[in-house]
C-alpha positions in Angstrom: 0.0 0.0 0.0 1.1 3.6 -0.8 1.1 6.0 2.2 0.9 9.5 0.9 3.4 12.0 2.3 1.3 15.1 1.9 3.6 17.6 3.5 6.7 17.7 5.8 8.1 20.2 8.3 11.9 19.9 8.6 14.2 21.5 11.1 18.0 20.9 11.4 21.3 22.7 11.4 20.5 23.5 7.7 17.6 25.7 8.6 14.0 25.8 9.8 12.1 25.8 6.5 11.9 23.5 3.5 13.4 26.2 1.2 16.3 26.8 3.6 17.2 23.1 3.4 17.0 23.0 -0.4 19.2 26.1 -0.7 21.7 24.7 1.8 21.9 21.3 0.0 22.5 23.1 -3.3 25.4 25.1 -1.9 28.8 23.4 -2.1 30.4 25.8 0.4 27.7 25.5 3.0 29.0 24.3 6.4 26.4 24.5 9.2 28.1 22.5 11.9 29.5 24.6 14.7 31.5 24.3 17.9 29.4 24.6 21.0 30.4 24.8 24.7 28.5 23.4 27.6 27.9 19.9 26.3 31.2 18.0 26.6 32.8 17.0 29.9 36.3 16.7 28.2 36.9 20.4 28.1 36.8 20.5 24.3 34.1 22.1 22.1 32.9 19.5 19.7 31.4 20.3 16.3 27.6 19.7 16.5 24.6 20.3 14.2 22.7 22.8 16.4 19.4 24.3 15.3 20.0 28.1 15.0 17.7 30.5 16.9 16.9 28.1 19.7 19.2 28.8 22.6 20.9 25.8 24.1 19.8 26.7 27.6 16.2 27.1 26.7 14.0 24.7 28.6 12.0 22.0 26.7 14.0 22.7 23.5 12.8 19.5 21.9 9.2 20.8 22.0 10.4 24.1 20.6 12.1 22.3 17.7 8.9 20.3 17.1 6.9 23.6 17.1 9.2 24.9 14.3 8.3 21.8 12.2 4.6 22.0 13.0 4.5 25.6 11.9 5.4 24.6 8.4 2.5 22.2 8.3 -0.3 24.6 9.2 -2.1 24.8 5.8 -2.0 21.0 5.5 -3.1 20.4 9.0 -6.0 22.8 8.5 -7.1 20.6 5.5 -6.7 17.5 7.7 -8.9 18.9 10.5 -11.6 20.0 8.1 -11.8 16.5 6.6 -11.2 14.0 9.4 -12.4 13.7 13.0 -9.6 14.1 15.6 -10.0 10.6 17.0 -9.0 9.3 13.5 -5.7 11.2 13.5 -2.8 9.4 15.2 0.8 10.4 16.1 3.9 8.3 15.9 7.3 9.8 16.7 10.8 8.5 16.9 13.3 9.9 19.5 16.3 8.9 21.5 16.7 11.8 23.9 13.4 13.8 24.1 14.2 16.6 26.5 16.8 14.8 28.6 19.0 18.0 28.6 16.4 19.5 30.9 17.0 16.6 33.3 20.7 17.0 33.1 20.5 20.7 34.0 17.8 20.1 36.6 20.0 17.5 38.3 23.0 19.9 38.4 20.9 22.8 39.6 19.4 20.6 42.4 22.9 19.5 43.5 24.1 23.1 43.7 21.0 24.1 45.7 21.5 21.1 48.1 25.2 22.0 48.6 24.3 25.6 49.3 21.5 24.6 51.8 23.9 22.2 53.6 26.6 24.7 53.9 24.2 27.3 55.2 22.7 24.9 57.7 26.2 24.0 59.0 27.1 27.6 59.3 24.0 28.4 61.3 24.5 25.4 63.6 28.1 26.4 64.1 27.1 29.9 65.1 24.6 28.4 67.6 27.2 26.1 69.0 25.4 22.9 67.9 26.8 19.7 66.3 27.6 19.8 62.6 27.0 16.1 62.1 23.6 16.5 60.5 23.0 18.0 57.1 19.9 19.2 55.2 18.7 16.1 53.3 15.8 18.0 51.5 15.8 17.3 47.8 14.0 19.9 45.7 13.9 19.8 41.9 13.9 23.2 40.1 10.6 24.9 39.6 8.9 23.8 36.3 10.9 20.6 35.9 9.1 17.3 35.6 10.7 13.9 34.7 8.1 13.3 32.0 9.7 16.0 29.9 12.5 13.5 29.2 10.3 10.5 28.8 10.6 8.9 25.4 6.9 9.2 24.7 7.0 12.9 25.4 7.3 14.1 21.7 4.2 12.1 20.6 2.2 13.2 23.6 3.2 16.8 23.2 2.1 16.8 19.5 -1.2 15.1 20.5 -1.9 17.7 23.1 -0.7 20.6 21.0 -3.0 19.7 18.1 -5.9 18.6 20.3 -5.9 15.1 18.8 -7.8 12.1 20.2 -6.3 9.2 18.3 -3.4 6.8 19.1 -0.1 8.4 20.1 3.2 6.7 20.9 6.9 7.0 20.3 9.5 4.5 19.1 13.0 4.5 20.4 15.4 2.2 18.6 18.4 4.6 18.7 19.4 5.9 15.3 16.6 4.1 13.3 13.8 5.4 15.6 12.1 7.8 13.2 12.6 5.6 10.2 10.7 2.9 12.1 8.1 5.5 13.1 7.3 6.2 9.5 7.1 2.5 8.8 4.8 2.0 11.8 2.6 4.9 10.7 2.2 3.2 7.3 1.2 0.0 9.1 -1.4 1.9 11.1 -3.0 3.1 7.9 -2.9 -0.3 6.4 -4.6 -1.8 9.6 -7.3 0.9 9.5 -6.3 2.2 12.9 -6.2 5.8 11.6 -7.0 7.9 8.5 -4.1 10.3 9.0 -0.8 9.9 11.0 1.4 12.8 12.1 4.7 11.0 12.1 8.5 11.5 12.1 11.1 12.2 14.7 12.7 14.8 17.0 15.9 14.8 19.0 17.8 17.6 20.7 21.3 18.1 21.9 22.3 16.9 25.3 25.3 15.9 27.3 24.4 12.2 27.4 24.8 11.7 23.7 27.7 14.0 23.1 29.7 12.4 26.0 28.3 8.9 25.4 29.4 8.7 21.8 32.8 10.2 22.8 33.3 7.5 25.3 32.7 4.9 22.6 35.4 6.6 20.5 32.8 7.3 17.8 32.9 11.1 17.5 35.1 13.1 15.2 37.6 15.7 16.5 36.8 17.8 13.5 34.1 17.8 10.8 32.8 14.4 9.9 33.7 13.0 6.5 31.4 10.1 5.4 33.2 7.4 3.3 36.5 9.3 3.5 39.8 7.6 3.7 40.6 9.5 7.0 37.0 9.3 8.5 37.1 9.2 12.3 33.6 9.5 13.6 30.3 11.4 13.8 29.2 14.9 14.7 26.1 14.9 16.9 23.2 16.9 15.6 19.6 17.8 16.4 16.4 18.5 14.6 13.0 17.2 13.6 11.1 16.1 10.6 7.3 15.6 10.8 5.2 14.3 8.0 1.4 14.3 7.4 0.8 10.8 6.1 -2.5 9.5 4.8 -4.0 6.6 2.9 -5.9 8.8 0.6 -4.3 11.4 -1.7 -6.6 14.3 -0.7 -4.7 16.8 1.5 -2.6 18.8 -0.9 -0.6 18.8 -4.1 2.3 16.5 -3.1 2.9 13.5 -5.4 5.3 11.6 -3.0 4.4 8.5 -1.1 6.1 6.1 1.2 6.1 3.1 -1.1 8.4 0.6 0.6 9.7 -0.2 4.1 12.1 -2.8 5.4 13.6 -3.7 8.8 15.9 -6.2 10.4 17.6 -6.9 13.7 20.9 -8.6 13.3 21.7 -8.3 17.1 25.4 -8.7 16.3 26.7 -6.3 19.0 25.4 -3.6 21.4 27.0 -0.8 19.4 29.1 -2.1 16.5 27.4 -3.0 13.1 27.5 -6.5 11.8 30.6 -6.3 9.6 29.4 -8.0 6.4 26.3 -5.8 6.2 23.9 -8.8 6.1 21.3 -7.1 8.3 21.4 -3.9 6.4 21.2 -5.8 3.1 18.1 -7.6 4.4 16.3 -4.4 5.3 17.1 -2.9 1.8 15.8 -6.1 0.0 12.6 -6.0 2.1 12.0 -2.3 1.2 12.5 -3.0 -2.5 10.1 -6.0 -2.3 7.5 -3.9 -0.4 7.7 -1.2 -3.0 7.5 -3.7 -5.9 10.5 -2.2 -7.7 13.9 -3.3 -8.9 17.3 -2.0 -7.6 17.9 -0.2 -10.9 14.7 1.8 -10.4 16.3 3.7 -7.4 17.5 7.2 -8.5 19.2 8.1 -5.3 20.2 6.6 -2.0 20.6 8.7 1.1 23.1 6.5 3.0 23.2 6.2 6.8 26.8 7.3 6.3 27.9 8.1 9.8 31.6 8.6 8.9 32.7 5.9 11.5 35.1 3.4 10.1 33.0 0.4 10.8 29.6 1.7 9.7 30.7 3.1 6.3 32.6 -0.2 5.6 29.6 -2.3 6.4 27.1 -0.1 4.5 29.2 0.1 1.4 29.2 -3.7 1.2 25.4 -3.8 1.6 24.8 -1.1 -1.0 27.1 -2.8 -3.5 25.3 -6.1 -3.1 21.8 -4.7 -3.3 22.0 -1.7 -5.6 25.3 -2.3 -7.5 27.7 0.5 -8.4 25.6 2.8 -10.5 23.0 4.2 -8.2 24.1 7.7 -6.9 24.8 7.6 -3.1 25.6 10.2 -0.5 25.3 10.9 3.2 23.9 14.2 4.4 25.2 13.9 7.9 28.2 16.2 7.2 25.6 19.0 6.9 23.0 18.1 9.6 25.2 16.1 12.0 23.9 12.7 13.1 20.5 13.6 14.5 20.2 10.2 16.2 16.5 9.4 16.8 15.4 12.0 14.3 17.9 11.0 11.5 15.6 8.6 9.7 12.8 11.1 9.4 15.1 14.1 8.5 16.9 12.1 5.8 13.5 10.8 4.4 12.4 14.5 4.4 15.5 15.4 2.4 14.5 12.7 -0.1 10.9 14.2 -0.2 12.3 17.6 -0.9 14.4 16.3 -3.8 11.3 14.7 -5.3 9.0 17.6 -4.7 11.4 20.5 -5.4 9.9 21.6 -8.7 6.4 21.7 -7.2 7.7 23.8 -4.3 8.8 26.4 -6.9 12.3 26.7 -5.5 14.5 28.4 -8.1 17.5 26.1 -7.7 19.2 23.5 -9.9 18.0 20.0 -9.3 21.2 18.8 -7.7 21.6 15.5 -5.8 23.4 16.0 -2.4 27.1 15.3 -2.7 29.9 14.5 -0.4 32.9 16.8 0.0 35.8 16.7 -2.4 38.0 14.8 0.1 39.7 11.5 -0.9 37.4 8.6 -0.5 38.4 5.3 1.1 39.4 3.1 -1.9 39.3 0.0 0.3 35.5 0.3 0.4 33.3 -1.7 -1.9 32.8 0.2 -5.2 29.7 2.3 -5.0 28.7 5.5 -6.8 29.4 8.1 -4.1 28.5 11.6 -5.4 31.4 14.0 -5.4 30.5 16.0 -8.5 27.4 17.8 -9.4 24.6 15.5 -10.7 21.7 17.5 -12.1 18.8 15.1 -11.7 15.2 15.0 -10.5 14.9 11.7 -8.7 11.5 9.9 -8.8 12.5 7.1 -6.4 14.7 7.6 -3.4 15.9 5.1 -0.8 17.0 6.1 2.7 19.0 3.9 5.1 19.0 4.0 8.9 21.1 1.7 11.1 21.3 1.7 14.9 22.7 0.1 18.0 21.8 -3.5 18.5 21.4 -4.1 14.8 18.1 -2.2 14.5 18.2 -1.6 10.8 15.6 0.2 8.7 15.2 1.2 5.1 12.6 3.5 3.5 11.7 4.1 -0.1 9.9 7.2 -1.2 8.6 7.6 -4.7 6.8 10.0 -7.0 3.4 8.4 -7.8 1.2 9.7 -10.7 -2.1 8.5 -9.2 
């Protein structure tokens, strides 16, 4: 079954509108990743893909990023609400962090407050000539903080409440394939008749847990990430959101793009390392092709997972070569957005959507497929068609890969459909 992708709101380091993303992708000199303080415990300032205009210390940043995406959907959402009852509109979101940065700052603030109260109590007792053995054990969280802000279902529940919906709402958290699986799950909901429309995608925001966690795994780059490069050394963490309006019927706008194929696998090879032969990734890609009813040569462009870690790119190149061969144009867009973790699958699917829909959006730009930098590629990788020169082409069918910890693999295929 085709699931119509009527509209998308996309937010990342590339911008907060659809046109900003297309303009950035067409600019060879664009470099939106920046160094930010306050996230790393190592004393360095890592390059990250931060959403501009949303201060890092703002509370509930994840919801603010979601709001920026929802704003882009207002005309389409108005059409949805005019046609469908709100109990038939569902929400499925992927995330890996929600608003955990709020929790990190709240914990630090509480600890500072507790230390100050303890010192003050000791000083008062000392002045009164009493024993200093007892401290103040009161634990008070900062005003306005609630643990649910960082719960993994928070993005879906926030959207449901924000839009006044009454249908099903839940989140999926399978690390970096979360939002790709959210789109697949949304398509399944439509097929099962559980909803008429699904607001679906992913959202993740920067926090200390991911920046320091990936650094502890020796998976982050000290500079700007370079997918498929000979000297690649890891990822840059990013943030953002992409939210689609998906429906079974083509009745909510002028978009001609649908989610036509989904595939998933779980190779369970290792907690964090990919299965080295790419067998699980290959399985997900084959499933997506079969679900879409197309052949490998029908794919016009593949947005690779392409994290710029040595093991991922080696594994993925093998899977791509076996499934698609060496002719299909391939690139990773993570050197522009950073690795947005739980939001990556939706953001990269949204980039594919923009490439297919660009002419309809009346954006006066050349139809360029996203390309990698001009750096030397790793010639030990399997031979695939990594884009390093301008390719002027309007893709009709795009594939997008998302791979995650524990072997949680997902593959999506978006296609232009005439009817």
